[in-house]
N, CA, C and O of each residue as an XYZ file, in Angstrom:
268
protein
N       0.883     -1.147     -0.014
C       0.039      0.009     -0.054
C       0.806      1.131      0.047
O       1.996      0.981      0.323
N       0.287      2.418     -0.151
C       1.047      3.652     -0.157
C       0.249      4.598      0.801
O      -0.977      4.604      0.905
N       1.093      5.367      1.460
C       0.560      6.390      2.483
C       1.033      7.613      1.962
O       2.056      7.685      1.281
N       0.237      8.695      2.295
C       0.398      9.791      1.785
C       0.263     10.984      3.040
O      -0.433     10.872      4.048
N       0.976     11.933      2.737
C       0.716     13.171      3.687
C       0.955     14.455      3.137
O       1.171     14.401      1.927
N       0.988     15.600      3.631
C       1.371     16.709      2.925
C       2.724     17.043      2.376
O       2.997     18.065      1.746
N       3.617     15.978      2.713
C       5.095     16.188      2.270
C       5.176     15.104      1.155
O       6.096     15.105      0.337
N       4.335     14.325      1.156
C       4.673     13.226     -0.154
C       4.185     11.991      0.206
O       3.477     11.868      1.205
N       4.550     10.857     -0.652
C       3.973      9.410     -0.535
C       5.180      8.472     -0.249
O       6.341      8.625     -0.630
N       4.678      7.511      0.472
C       5.875      6.347      0.768
C       5.077      4.937      0.665
O       3.931      4.752      1.075
N       5.835      4.066      0.092
C       5.346      2.641     -0.099
C       5.459      2.010      1.101
O       6.395      2.261      1.861
N       4.486      1.104      1.393
C       4.420      0.402      2.665
C       4.393     -1.111      2.326
O       3.340     -1.527      1.842
N       5.297     -1.897      2.494
C       5.250     -3.423      2.314
C       4.705     -4.193      3.382
O       5.362     -4.163      4.423
N       3.718     -4.839      3.377
C       3.187     -5.767      4.359
C       3.426     -7.180      3.805
O       3.047     -7.497      2.677
N       4.165     -8.144      4.763
C       4.192     -9.507      4.461
C       2.796     -9.941      4.645
O       1.941     -9.196      5.125
N       2.537    -11.323      4.206
C       1.267    -11.744      4.302
C       0.939    -11.982      5.598
O      -0.232    -11.783      5.923
N       1.819    -12.415      6.517
C       1.524    -12.502      8.013
C       1.131    -11.278      8.691
O       0.211    -11.237      9.507
N       1.867    -10.237      8.329
C       1.391     -8.800      8.931
C       0.001     -8.499      8.409
O      -0.895     -8.207      9.202
N      -0.235     -8.566      6.955
C      -1.511     -8.165      6.421
C      -2.637     -9.169      7.135
O      -3.700     -8.644      7.467
N      -2.464    -10.452      7.357
C      -3.456    -11.221      7.878
C      -3.685    -10.620      9.275
O      -4.854    -10.603      9.659
N      -2.871    -10.193      9.977
C      -3.027     -9.903     11.579
C      -3.644     -8.384     11.574
O      -4.364     -8.040     12.512
N      -3.370     -7.549     10.583
C      -3.957     -6.379     10.651
C      -4.645     -5.725      9.394
O      -4.624     -4.535      9.079
N      -5.284     -6.815      8.724
C      -6.233     -6.515      7.593
C      -7.241     -5.343      7.922
O      -7.373     -4.361      7.192
N      -7.983     -5.561      9.170
C      -9.142     -4.689      9.310
C      -8.710     -3.200      9.512
O      -9.461     -2.264      9.233
N      -7.432     -3.042     10.021
C      -6.912     -1.711     10.322
C      -6.554     -1.236      8.882
O      -6.907     -0.091      8.598
N      -5.929     -1.931      7.982
C      -5.400     -1.484      6.814
C      -6.469     -1.115      5.786
O      -6.339     -0.275      4.895
N      -7.604     -1.908      6.054
C      -8.740     -1.666      5.088
C      -9.713     -0.579      5.378
O     -10.267     -0.018      4.433
N      -9.999     -0.192      6.750
C     -11.156      0.461      7.203
C     -10.509      1.779      8.061
O     -11.260      2.718      8.323
N      -9.340      1.805      8.412
C      -8.908      3.077      8.947
C      -8.782      4.201      8.194
O      -8.065      4.133      7.196
N      -9.422      5.397      8.506
C      -9.274      6.360      7.732
C      -7.882      7.178      7.970
O      -7.541      8.069      7.194
N      -7.211      6.853      8.955
C      -5.836      7.381      9.154
C      -5.094      6.177     10.045
O      -5.743      5.604     10.921
N      -3.855      5.861      9.809
C      -3.230      4.926     10.591
C      -1.763      5.377     10.776
O      -1.252      6.321     10.173
N      -1.077      4.492     11.793
C       0.419      4.657     12.052
C       0.856      3.250     11.714
O       0.297      2.239     12.137
N       1.807      3.275     10.987
C       2.747      2.203     10.512
C       3.936      2.011     11.418
O       4.770      2.915     11.472
N       4.081      0.976     12.093
C       5.286      0.811     12.724
C       6.149     -0.401     11.881
O       5.741     -1.515     11.553
N       7.437      0.195     11.657
C       8.002     -1.000     11.102
C       9.505     -0.452     10.720
O      10.033      0.448     11.373
N      10.084     -1.029      9.698
C      11.456     -0.708      9.323
C      11.715      0.149      8.300
O      11.303     -0.306      7.233
N      12.315      1.372      8.196
C      12.609      1.923      7.033
C      13.540      1.406      6.191
O      14.597      1.028      6.696
N      13.362      1.289      4.848
C      14.485      0.614      4.104
C      14.645      1.522      2.727
O      13.711      2.014      2.094
N      15.867      1.611      2.460
C      16.235      2.328      1.326
C      17.114      1.499      0.428
O      18.217      1.095      0.798
N      16.568      1.235     -0.843
C      17.138      0.116     -1.527
C      17.327      0.862     -2.982
O      16.281      1.153     -3.561
N      18.462      1.167     -3.566
C      18.842      1.550     -4.861
C      17.988      2.909     -4.903
O      17.314      3.167     -5.900
N      18.035      3.848     -3.700
C      17.386      5.102     -3.947
C      15.920      5.071     -3.655
O      15.350      6.161     -3.611
N      15.217      3.968     -3.446
C      13.797      3.912     -3.267
C      13.674      3.740     -1.708
O      14.391      2.962     -1.078
N      12.690      4.541     -1.131
C      12.687      4.536      0.285
C      11.248      3.902      0.620
O      10.264      4.373      0.049
N      11.122      2.975      1.420
C       9.968      2.329      1.856
C       9.862      1.950      3.470
O      10.799      2.099      4.255
N       8.704      1.493      3.783
C       8.700      0.929      5.086
C       8.101     -0.596      4.880
O       7.154     -0.927      4.167
N       8.931     -1.425      5.715
C       8.591     -2.800      5.750
C       7.601     -2.732      7.148
O       8.093     -2.492      8.251
N       6.380     -2.937      6.982
C       5.500     -2.870      8.260
C       5.605     -4.210      9.207
O       5.720     -5.363      8.789
N       5.547     -3.842     10.419
C       5.476     -4.774     11.349
C       4.299     -4.847     12.177
O       3.990     -5.857     12.811
N       3.518     -3.562     12.167
C       2.264     -3.464     12.944
C       1.627     -2.149     12.297
O       2.297     -1.184     11.927
N       0.228     -2.251     12.213
C      -0.779     -1.223     11.931
C      -1.558     -0.740     12.921
O      -2.453     -1.487     13.315
N      -1.418      0.555     13.532
C      -2.263      0.890     14.401
C      -3.440      1.923     13.762
O      -3.174      2.666     12.818
N      -4.531      1.886     14.280
C      -5.399      2.947     13.719
C      -5.372      4.127     14.590
O      -5.350      4.100     15.821
N      -5.376      5.198     13.814
C      -5.118      6.735     14.296
C      -6.625      7.395     14.340
O      -7.332      7.619     13.357
N      -6.908      7.625     15.565
C      -8.375      8.151     15.610
C      -8.229      9.673     15.555
O      -7.452     10.230     16.331
N      -8.934     10.351     14.684
C      -8.806     11.744     14.539
C     -10.151     12.417     14.781
O     -11.233     11.880     14.543
N      -9.988     13.619     15.267
C     -11.220     14.428     15.889
C     -11.921     15.095     14.753
O     -12.920     15.745     15.060
N     -11.539     15.045     13.366
C     -12.088     15.738     12.289
C     -12.403     14.449     11.365
O     -11.779     13.401     11.196
N     -13.524     14.901     10.875
C     -13.897     13.865      9.708
C     -12.931     13.801      8.570
O     -12.190     14.748      8.304
N     -12.942     12.649      7.883
C     -11.857     12.409      6.974
C     -12.541     11.250      5.936
O     -13.299     10.318      6.205
N     -12.036     11.633      4.806
C     -12.405     10.389      3.817
C     -11.196      9.990      3.017
O     -10.297     10.815      2.851
N     -11.115      8.787      2.514
C      -9.911      8.207      1.923
C     -10.100      8.632      0.479
O     -11.199      8.765     -0.059
N      -8.880      8.841     -0.116
C      -8.905      9.267     -1.509
C      -8.287      7.838     -2.294
O      -7.095      7.720     -2.578
N      -9.124      6.993     -2.528
C      -8.866      5.719     -3.107
C      -8.891      5.817     -4.593
O     -10.010      5.735     -5.100
N      -7.831      5.983     -5.418
C      -7.873      6.221     -6.878
C      -8.126      5.160     -7.644
O      -7.918      5.261     -8.853
N      -8.603      3.981     -7.113
C      -8.677      2.667     -8.143
C      -9.956      2.863     -8.940
O     -10.283      2.039     -9.794
């Protein structure tokens, strides 16, 4: 998946095990915190996720899913 904020976008890699454990957060949270390891390979920066935490916001949000 990719996450975006006002500074840009980052790719997040979830192994099958991590995705199976945190699928509901990944699919339903309007905002989340990704705990994991930052990786930089051949100039490409990404996060290998270890845990997905929902982030509860006090303002209404909507996902911008461009599929």
